[in-house]
PQR file of N, CA, C, O and H, with PARSE charges and radii, in Angstrom:
ATOM      1  N   MET A   1     145.051-102.495 180.375 -0.4000 1.5000
ATOM      2  CA  MET A   1     144.788-103.897 180.638 -0.0000 2.0000
ATOM      3  C   MET A   1     146.011-104.746 180.299  0.5500 1.7000
ATOM      4  O   MET A   1     146.301-105.727 180.984 -0.5500 1.4000
ATOM      5  N   GLU A   2     146.727-104.365 179.241 -0.4000 1.5000
ATOM      6  CA  GLU A   2     147.903-105.140 178.840 -0.0000 2.0000
ATOM      7  C   GLU A   2     148.965-105.145 179.938  0.5500 1.7000
ATOM      8  O   GLU A   2     149.663-106.141 180.128 -0.5500 1.4000
ATOM      9  H   GLU A   2     146.492-103.568 178.685  0.4000 1.0000
ATOM     10  N   ASP A   3     149.086-104.027 180.660 -0.4000 1.5000
ATOM     11  CA  ASP A   3     150.045-103.963 181.764 -0.0000 2.0000
ATOM     12  C   ASP A   3     149.708-104.984 182.846  0.5500 1.7000
ATOM     13  O   ASP A   3     150.602-105.613 183.412 -0.5500 1.4000
ATOM     14  H   ASP A   3     148.519-103.218 180.506  0.4000 1.0000
ATOM     15  N   LYS A   4     148.420-105.147 183.132 -0.4000 1.5000
ATOM     16  CA  LYS A   4     147.983-106.128 184.134 -0.0000 2.0000
ATOM     17  C   LYS A   4     148.293-107.547 183.676  0.5500 1.7000
ATOM     18  O   LYS A   4     148.682-108.394 184.480 -0.5500 1.4000
ATOM     19  H   LYS A   4     147.693-104.636 182.672  0.4000 1.0000
ATOM     20  N   ILE A   5     148.122-107.803 182.393 -0.4000 1.5000
ATOM     21  CA  ILE A   5     148.406-109.136 181.842 -0.0000 2.0000
ATOM     22  C   ILE A   5     149.886-109.459 182.013  0.5500 1.7000
ATOM     23  O   ILE A   5     150.245-110.557 182.440 -0.5500 1.4000
ATOM     24  H   ILE A   5     147.806-107.116 181.739  0.4000 1.0000
ATOM     25  N   ILE A   6     150.736-108.505 181.680 -0.4000 1.5000
ATOM     26  CA  ILE A   6     152.177-108.707 181.814 -0.0000 2.0000
ATOM     27  C   ILE A   6     152.549-108.896 183.283  0.5500 1.7000
ATOM     28  O   ILE A   6     153.375-109.745 183.619 -0.5500 1.4000
ATOM     29  H   ILE A   6     150.445-107.614 181.333  0.4000 1.0000
ATOM     30  N   GLU A   7     151.939-108.103 184.147 -0.4000 1.5000
ATOM     31  CA  GLU A   7     152.193-108.214 185.585 -0.0000 2.0000
ATOM     32  C   GLU A   7     151.808-109.603 186.108  0.5500 1.7000
ATOM     33  O   GLU A   7     152.556-110.215 186.871 -0.5500 1.4000
ATOM     34  H   GLU A   7     151.268-107.413 183.874  0.4000 1.0000
ATOM     35  N   LEU A   8     150.642-110.089 185.694 -0.4000 1.5000
ATOM     36  CA  LEU A   8     150.209-111.426 186.113 -0.0000 2.0000
ATOM     37  C   LEU A   8     151.122-112.513 185.558  0.5500 1.7000
ATOM     38  O   LEU A   8     151.482-113.448 186.273 -0.5500 1.4000
ATOM     39  H   LEU A   8     150.034-109.591 185.075  0.4000 1.0000
ATOM     40  N   ALA A   9     151.493-112.396 184.303 -0.4000 1.5000
ATOM     41  CA  ALA A   9     152.396-113.381 183.700 -0.0000 2.0000
ATOM     42  C   ALA A   9     153.723-113.412 184.450  0.5500 1.7000
ATOM     43  O   ALA A   9     154.240-114.486 184.758 -0.5500 1.4000
ATOM     44  H   ALA A   9     151.200-111.636 183.722  0.4000 1.0000
ATOM     45  N   ASP A  10     154.266-112.250 184.738 -0.4000 1.5000
ATOM     46  CA  ASP A  10     155.518-112.181 185.489 -0.0000 2.0000
ATOM     47  C   ASP A  10     155.369-112.828 186.861  0.5500 1.7000
ATOM     48  O   ASP A  10     156.256-113.549 187.316 -0.5500 1.4000
ATOM     49  H   ASP A  10     153.845-111.378 184.488  0.4000 1.0000
ATOM     50  N   TYR A  11     154.243-112.565 187.512 -0.4000 1.5000
ATOM     51  CA  TYR A  11     154.001-113.141 188.837 -0.0000 2.0000
ATOM     52  C   TYR A  11     153.953-114.664 188.772  0.5500 1.7000
ATOM     53  O   TYR A  11     154.635-115.340 189.542 -0.5500 1.4000
ATOM     54  H   TYR A  11     153.522-111.978 187.142  0.4000 1.0000
ATOM     55  N   PHE A  12     153.152-115.207 187.858 -0.4000 1.5000
ATOM     56  CA  PHE A  12     153.029-116.661 187.756 -0.0000 2.0000
ATOM     57  C   PHE A  12     154.368-117.312 187.416  0.5500 1.7000
ATOM     58  O   PHE A  12     154.703-118.364 187.962 -0.5500 1.4000
ATOM     59  H   PHE A  12     152.598-114.658 187.232  0.4000 1.0000
ATOM     60  N   ILE A  13     155.120-116.704 186.532 -0.4000 1.5000
ATOM     61  CA  ILE A  13     156.422-117.255 186.150 -0.0000 2.0000
ATOM     62  C   ILE A  13     157.385-117.226 187.338  0.5500 1.7000
ATOM     63  O   ILE A  13     158.113-118.190 187.576 -0.5500 1.4000
ATOM     64  H   ILE A  13     154.848-115.850 186.088  0.4000 1.0000
ATOM     65  N   SER A  14     157.386-116.128 188.076 -0.4000 1.5000
ATOM     66  CA  SER A  14     158.321-116.017 189.204 -0.0000 2.0000
ATOM     67  C   SER A  14     157.960-116.960 190.351  0.5500 1.7000
ATOM     68  O   SER A  14     158.836-117.380 191.106 -0.5500 1.4000
ATOM     69  H   SER A  14     156.794-115.345 187.883  0.4000 1.0000
ATOM     70  N   GLU A  15     156.681-117.293 190.484 -0.4000 1.5000
ATOM     71  CA  GLU A  15     156.232-118.160 191.573 -0.0000 2.0000
ATOM     72  C   GLU A  15     156.244-119.640 191.201  0.5500 1.7000
ATOM     73  O   GLU A  15     155.941-120.490 192.037 -0.5500 1.4000
ATOM     74  H   GLU A  15     155.969-116.952 189.870  0.4000 1.0000
ATOM     75  N   SER A  16     156.587-119.950 189.973 -0.4000 1.5000
ATOM     76  CA  SER A  16     156.530-121.328 189.489 -0.0000 2.0000
ATOM     77  C   SER A  16     157.916-121.836 189.124  0.5500 1.7000
ATOM     78  O   SER A  16     158.827-121.064 188.826 -0.5500 1.4000
ATOM     79  H   SER A  16     156.834-119.259 189.294  0.4000 1.0000
ATOM     80  N   THR A  17     158.048-123.153 189.158 -0.4000 1.5000
ATOM     81  CA  THR A  17     159.310-123.788 188.796 -0.0000 2.0000
ATOM     82  C   THR A  17     159.466-123.887 187.287  0.5500 1.7000
ATOM     83  O   THR A  17     160.571-123.751 186.760 -0.5500 1.4000
ATOM     84  H   THR A  17     157.308-123.780 189.401  0.4000 1.0000
ATOM     85  N   THR A  18     158.345-124.126 186.585 -0.4000 1.5000
ATOM     86  CA  THR A  18     158.374-124.272 185.129 -0.0000 2.0000
ATOM     87  C   THR A  18     157.305-123.384 184.504  0.5500 1.7000
ATOM     88  O   THR A  18     156.384-122.924 185.178 -0.5500 1.4000
ATOM     89  H   THR A  18     157.448-124.236 187.012  0.4000 1.0000
ATOM     90  N   TYR A  19     157.447-123.154 183.209 -0.4000 1.5000
ATOM     91  CA  TYR A  19     156.424-122.391 182.497 -0.0000 2.0000
ATOM     92  C   TYR A  19     155.106-123.151 182.486  0.5500 1.7000
ATOM     93  O   TYR A  19     154.037-122.542 182.541 -0.5500 1.4000
ATOM     94  H   TYR A  19     158.196-123.527 182.661  0.4000 1.0000
ATOM     95  N   ARG A  20     155.173-124.468 182.416 -0.4000 1.5000
ATOM     96  CA  ARG A  20     153.956-125.285 182.447 -0.0000 2.0000
ATOM     97  C   ARG A  20     153.219-125.092 183.772  0.5500 1.7000
ATOM     98  O   ARG A  20     151.998-124.937 183.790 -0.5500 1.4000
ATOM     99  H   ARG A  20     156.041-124.963 182.372  0.4000 1.0000
ATOM    100  N   GLU A  21     153.951-125.101 184.860 -0.4000 1.5000
ATOM    101  CA  GLU A  21     153.354-124.881 186.173 -0.0000 2.0000
ATOM    102  C   GLU A  21     152.719-123.487 186.244  0.5500 1.7000
ATOM    103  O   GLU A  21     151.636-123.326 186.807 -0.5500 1.4000
ATOM    104  H   GLU A  21     154.943-125.227 184.845  0.4000 1.0000
ATOM    105  N   ALA A  22     153.384-122.497 185.680 -0.4000 1.5000
ATOM    106  CA  ALA A  22     152.850-121.134 185.657 -0.0000 2.0000
ATOM    107  C   ALA A  22     151.551-121.082 184.863  0.5500 1.7000
ATOM    108  O   ALA A  22     150.596-120.419 185.266 -0.5500 1.4000
ATOM    109  H   ALA A  22     154.264-122.628 185.223  0.4000 1.0000
ATOM    110  N   LYS A  23     151.519-121.777 183.743 -0.4000 1.5000
ATOM    111  CA  LYS A  23     150.319-121.791 182.905 -0.0000 2.0000
ATOM    112  C   LYS A  23     149.163-122.468 183.628  0.5500 1.7000
ATOM    113  O   LYS A  23     148.031-121.988 183.568 -0.5500 1.4000
ATOM    114  H   LYS A  23     152.295-122.316 183.415  0.4000 1.0000
ATOM    115  N   ILE A  24     149.428-123.564 184.303 -0.4000 1.5000
ATOM    116  CA  ILE A  24     148.385-124.271 185.046 -0.0000 2.0000
ATOM    117  C   ILE A  24     147.827-123.374 186.155  0.5500 1.7000
ATOM    118  O   ILE A  24     146.614-123.327 186.363 -0.5500 1.4000
ATOM    119  H   ILE A  24     150.347-123.955 184.352  0.4000 1.0000
ATOM    120  N   ALA A  25     148.698-122.672 186.858 -0.4000 1.5000
ATOM    121  CA  ALA A  25     148.248-121.760 187.912 -0.0000 2.0000
ATOM    122  C   ALA A  25     147.388-120.643 187.336  0.5500 1.7000
ATOM    123  O   ALA A  25     146.389-120.247 187.936 -0.5500 1.4000
ATOM    124  H   ALA A  25     149.683-122.710 186.689  0.4000 1.0000
ATOM    125  N   CYS A  26     147.778-120.142 186.182 -0.4000 1.5000
ATOM    126  CA  CYS A  26     147.007-119.093 185.518 -0.0000 2.0000
ATOM    127  C   CYS A  26     145.629-119.605 185.112  0.5500 1.7000
ATOM    128  O   CYS A  26     144.628-118.910 185.287 -0.5500 1.4000
ATOM    129  H   CYS A  26     148.590-120.463 185.695  0.4000 1.0000
ATOM    130  N   GLU A  27     145.579-120.814 184.574 -0.4000 1.5000
ATOM    131  CA  GLU A  27     144.302-121.402 184.168 -0.0000 2.0000
ATOM    132  C   GLU A  27     143.393-121.622 185.377  0.5500 1.7000
ATOM    133  O   GLU A  27     142.179-121.438 185.285 -0.5500 1.4000
ATOM    134  H   GLU A  27     146.393-121.378 184.433  0.4000 1.0000
ATOM    135  N   LYS A  28     143.976-122.014 186.502 -0.4000 1.5000
ATOM    136  CA  LYS A  28     143.193-122.200 187.727 -0.0000 2.0000
ATOM    137  C   LYS A  28     142.593-120.867 188.169  0.5500 1.7000
ATOM    138  O   LYS A  28     141.418-120.798 188.528 -0.5500 1.4000
ATOM    139  H   LYS A  28     144.962-122.163 186.577  0.4000 1.0000
ATOM    140  N   LEU A  29     143.405-119.813 188.141 -0.4000 1.5000
ATOM    141  CA  LEU A  29     142.908-118.491 188.505 -0.0000 2.0000
ATOM    142  C   LEU A  29     141.793-118.056 187.563  0.5500 1.7000
ATOM    143  O   LEU A  29     140.789-117.501 188.010 -0.5500 1.4000
ATOM    144  H   LEU A  29     144.359-119.869 187.849  0.4000 1.0000
ATOM    145  N   PHE A  30     141.953-118.299 186.274 -0.4000 1.5000
ATOM    146  CA  PHE A  30     140.933-117.938 185.293 -0.0000 2.0000
ATOM    147  C   PHE A  30     139.605-118.618 185.626  0.5500 1.7000
ATOM    148  O   PHE A  30     138.551-117.985 185.568 -0.5500 1.4000
ATOM    149  H   PHE A  30     142.769-118.749 185.910  0.4000 1.0000
ATOM    150  N   ARG A  31     139.654-119.903 185.975 -0.4000 1.5000
ATOM    151  CA  ARG A  31     138.426-120.624 186.334 -0.0000 2.0000
ATOM    152  C   ARG A  31     137.781-120.019 187.574  0.5500 1.7000
ATOM    153  O   ARG A  31     136.558-119.904 187.646 -0.5500 1.4000
ATOM    154  H   ARG A  31     140.511-120.418 186.022  0.4000 1.0000
ATOM    155  N   GLN A  32     138.596-119.633 188.548 -0.4000 1.5000
ATOM    156  CA  GLN A  32     138.069-119.032 189.770 -0.0000 2.0000
ATOM    157  C   GLN A  32     137.427-117.676 189.484  0.5500 1.7000
ATOM    158  O   GLN A  32     136.363-117.365 190.020 -0.5500 1.4000
ATOM    159  H   GLN A  32     139.590-119.727 188.490  0.4000 1.0000
ATOM    160  N   VAL A  33     138.065-116.879 188.649 -0.4000 1.5000
ATOM    161  CA  VAL A  33     137.512-115.567 188.285 -0.0000 2.0000
ATOM    162  C   VAL A  33     136.213-115.751 187.510  0.5500 1.7000
ATOM    163  O   VAL A  33     135.237-115.041 187.755 -0.5500 1.4000
ATOM    164  H   VAL A  33     138.930-117.131 188.214  0.4000 1.0000
ATOM    165  N   SER A  34     136.196-116.688 186.586 -0.4000 1.5000
ATOM    166  CA  SER A  34     134.999-116.966 185.802 -0.0000 2.0000
ATOM    167  C   SER A  34     133.848-117.384 186.711  0.5500 1.7000
ATOM    168  O   SER A  34     132.711-116.952 186.523 -0.5500 1.4000
ATOM    169  H   SER A  34     136.988-117.264 186.387  0.4000 1.0000
ATOM    170  N   HIS A  35     134.149-118.220 187.688 -0.4000 1.5000
ATOM    171  CA  HIS A  35     133.127-118.671 188.637 -0.0000 2.0000
ATOM    172  C   HIS A  35     132.594-117.491 189.452  0.5500 1.7000
ATOM    173  O   HIS A  35     131.389-117.390 189.682 -0.5500 1.4000
ATOM    174  H   HIS A  35     135.073-118.570 187.840  0.4000 1.0000
ATOM    175  N   GLU A  36     133.473-116.615 189.882 -0.4000 1.5000
ATOM    176  CA  GLU A  36     133.058-115.440 190.650 -0.0000 2.0000
ATOM    177  C   GLU A  36     132.137-114.542 189.816  0.5500 1.7000
ATOM    178  O   GLU A  36     131.159-114.003 190.334 -0.5500 1.4000
ATOM    179  H   GLU A  36     134.452-116.698 189.695  0.4000 1.0000
ATOM    180  N   ILE A  37     132.446-114.384 188.547 -0.4000 1.5000
ATOM    181  CA  ILE A  37     131.594-113.580 187.662 -0.0000 2.0000
ATOM    182  C   ILE A  37     130.216-114.214 187.547  0.5500 1.7000
ATOM    183  O   ILE A  37     129.205-113.513 187.588 -0.5500 1.4000
ATOM    184  H   ILE A  37     133.241-114.822 188.127  0.4000 1.0000
ATOM    185  N   GLU A  38     130.166-115.541 187.404 -0.4000 1.5000
ATOM    186  CA  GLU A  38     128.883-116.242 187.330 -0.0000 2.0000
ATOM    187  C   GLU A  38     128.084-116.050 188.612  0.5500 1.7000
ATOM    188  O   GLU A  38     126.876-115.817 188.553 -0.5500 1.4000
ATOM    189  H   GLU A  38     130.988-116.111 187.371  0.4000 1.0000
ATOM    190  N   LEU A  39     128.736-116.143 189.776 -0.4000 1.5000
ATOM    191  CA  LEU A  39     128.042-115.937 191.048 -0.0000 2.0000
ATOM    192  C   LEU A  39     127.460-114.533 191.137  0.5500 1.7000
ATOM    193  O   LEU A  39     126.323-114.353 191.573 -0.5500 1.4000
ATOM    194  H   LEU A  39     129.717-116.332 189.824  0.4000 1.0000
ATOM    195  N   ARG A  40     128.224-113.561 190.731 -0.4000 1.5000
ATOM    196  CA  ARG A  40     127.737-112.175 190.778 -0.0000 2.0000
ATOM    197  C   ARG A  40     126.578-111.960 189.815  0.5500 1.7000
ATOM    198  O   ARG A  40     125.651-111.206 190.112 -0.5500 1.4000
ATOM    199  H   ARG A  40     129.147-113.707 190.376  0.4000 1.0000
ATOM    200  N   ALA A  41     126.630-112.616 188.671 -0.4000 1.5000
ATOM    201  CA  ALA A  41     125.529-112.508 187.712 -0.0000 2.0000
ATOM    202  C   ALA A  41     124.259-113.100 188.309  0.5500 1.7000
ATOM    203  O   ALA A  41     123.179-112.528 188.166 -0.5500 1.4000
ATOM    204  H   ALA A  41     127.383-113.228 188.430  0.4000 1.0000
ATOM    205  N   MET A  42     124.384-114.249 188.982 -0.4000 1.5000
ATOM    206  CA  MET A  42     123.216-114.866 189.612 -0.0000 2.0000
ATOM    207  C   MET A  42     122.681-113.987 190.732  0.5500 1.7000
ATOM    208  O   MET A  42     121.467-113.852 190.883 -0.5500 1.4000
ATOM    209  H   MET A  42     125.262-114.714 189.099  0.4000 1.0000
ATOM    210  N   GLU A  43     123.570-113.384 191.520 -0.4000 1.5000
ATOM    211  CA  GLU A  43     123.149-112.495 192.600 -0.0000 2.0000
ATOM    212  C   GLU A  43     122.402-111.288 192.054  0.5500 1.7000
ATOM    213  O   GLU A  43     121.402-110.865 192.633 -0.5500 1.4000
ATOM    214  H   GLU A  43     124.556-113.493 191.397  0.4000 1.0000
ATOM    215  N   SER A  44     122.868-110.741 190.967 -0.4000 1.5000
ATOM    216  CA  SER A  44     122.227-109.543 190.422 -0.0000 2.0000
ATOM    217  C   SER A  44     120.846-109.857 189.857  0.5500 1.7000
ATOM    218  O   SER A  44     119.985-108.979 189.808 -0.5500 1.4000
ATOM    219  H   SER A  44     123.681-111.084 190.496  0.4000 1.0000
ATOM    220  N   LYS A  45     120.627-111.091 189.431 -0.4000 1.5000
ATOM    221  CA  LYS A  45     119.314-111.485 188.921 -0.0000 2.0000
ATOM    222  C   LYS A  45     118.307-111.688 190.040  0.5500 1.7000
ATOM    223  O   LYS A  45     117.103-111.561 189.819 -0.5500 1.4000
ATOM    224  H   LYS A  45     121.326-111.805 189.471  0.4000 1.0000
ATOM    225  N   THR A  46     118.787-112.006 191.249 -0.4000 1.5000
ATOM    226  CA  THR A  46     117.883-112.271 192.363 -0.0000 2.0000
ATOM    227  C   THR A  46     117.593-111.038 193.186  0.5500 1.7000
ATOM    228  O   THR A  46     116.725-111.069 194.057 -0.5500 1.4000
ATOM    229  H   THR A  46     119.766-112.110 191.429  0.4000 1.0000
ATOM    230  N   VAL A  47     118.305-109.945 192.928 -0.4000 1.5000
ATOM    231  CA  VAL A  47     118.110-108.722 193.715 -0.0000 2.0000
ATOM    232  C   VAL A  47     116.932-107.954 193.193  0.5500 1.7000
ATOM    233  O   VAL A  47     116.604-106.892 193.724 -0.5500 1.4000
ATOM    234  H   VAL A  47     119.011-109.920 192.220  0.4000 1.0000
TER
END
């Protein structure tokens, strides 16, 4: 898992102009992933 974290950090840093921009992009992705997990949890309860 740590390798994936480093890979993601490298990606965000390389795609961003500043470290702050990279952090904001990472936080946005985290919110999207969290939302997807919530949707899947709701789907599994209705099945």
